[in-house]
N, C-alpha and C positions, 0 to 999 in steps of 0.2 A: 263744376270743374274748379280745382284749386288754382290759385295764382302761382306763377313761377317767378321767383325773384331773379332778376338779371343784374349782375354787378355792373356799375356804370364807370368805375374807376379801376386803375391798375395799381393803386397804392399798395405797397408791400409785396408785390408780385416779383420784383427783381431779386434774384438770388444774391447771396453774399459773394459768391465767386465772380458773378458777372460784374458786380460793383467794384470788386478788387481789380479785375482785368481793366475795366474802364479807368480806374484811378491810375493804374500802372501806365497806361497809354498816355494819359495827360502828363504824368510826372516825367516820363521819358522824352516828352516833347514831340511825340509822333503827330498828335492832333491837338487841337484846342479843346477846351472844356465843352463848348457848345457843339462842336463837330462830333465829338465822342458821344455826347448825350443824344444828339439827333440820330446818329448811326445805330446806336444800341437801344433806342427808344426808351431812354431814361430821362426824367425831368432834370434839367440842369441844376436847379436849386437843390434837389435831393442829392445829386452827385457831389456838388460843392460841399454840402453839409456833411456827407459821408467822408469826404477827403479831410475836412477839418477835424472830425472826430478821430479819424485814423491817425492823424499826426499826434494827437494828445495821448491816446491810449489804444489798446487793442480792441477792435470791434468784433463782437461775437455773433451779432445778428443784425439784420436790416430792419425788421419790423418790430412789433410790440414786445417780442422776447427780450430785447435789449432793455426795455423799461423794467420788465419784471426782474431781470438779472441785476439791474442797478439798485433796486429796492430790497434785494435779498439780505436777510440778516445772518443766517447761518450757512456755512459751507456744507457740502455733501457729507464730509467726514463728521462735522459737528452734529448734523441732523441724524446720522447713523448712530453716533454715540448717545445722543439724547433719546432716540427711539429705543435703543437697547435698555437704557436706564428706566424709561417709562414702562417698558414691557416687564422688567423685573419687578417693579413696584406693583404693576397691575396683577401679576401672578401672585405676589405676596398678599395683597389686600383684596383679592377677588374683584379686580376692576378698579378703575379710577374715574372720577367724574371729570368732565371736560374742563371745568374751571381749575381743578387741581393740576391738570396737565399744563394748562396755560401758565399757572403760577410757577410751576417747576421750570418751564421754558424761560420765563423771565429771570428766575434765580440763576439758571445756568448761564444766561447772557451776562448777568452782573458779575458772576464769579470769573468768567473768561474775559471780562472787561471789553465786551463788544458794545459798540454804540447802538442804542435802540431808539425807536421813535418816542416822542414826548408822551404820547397817550399810554405807552407801556409803563412808563415811570409813574404817571399819574394814577393808573389803576392797579399798579404792582402786579400785572400779569400780561402775558402776550395776547395780542388780538389778531386773529386770523379768521379766514372764511371757514365756516363750519362744513 
């Protein structure tokens, strides 16, 4: 009989809306940070961290999605434009090797003056998961 994994923490289970409601209650002075955290079953440190991030900039996610969004290089529009260009080249040359696609992505970032990770500059090509 296979083992069944049972999650032991609730990390990342609180929704963005729930965190925003809790933050609003604290900001309005209805309840203290600890009381709101206790009532809504949210860790008080997580709520405080969320409130600080919320003050600095717009928060789009509560869990790991925010980390991925922060490390993102191209916007959706840029990715679409690059994909269209790569498709045209692939049709013209009967396909493109992966390395060439990565080199073209790096060149695109350079032309648009987009900051890239140091390893992209060192290898002169983009590095992403295959």
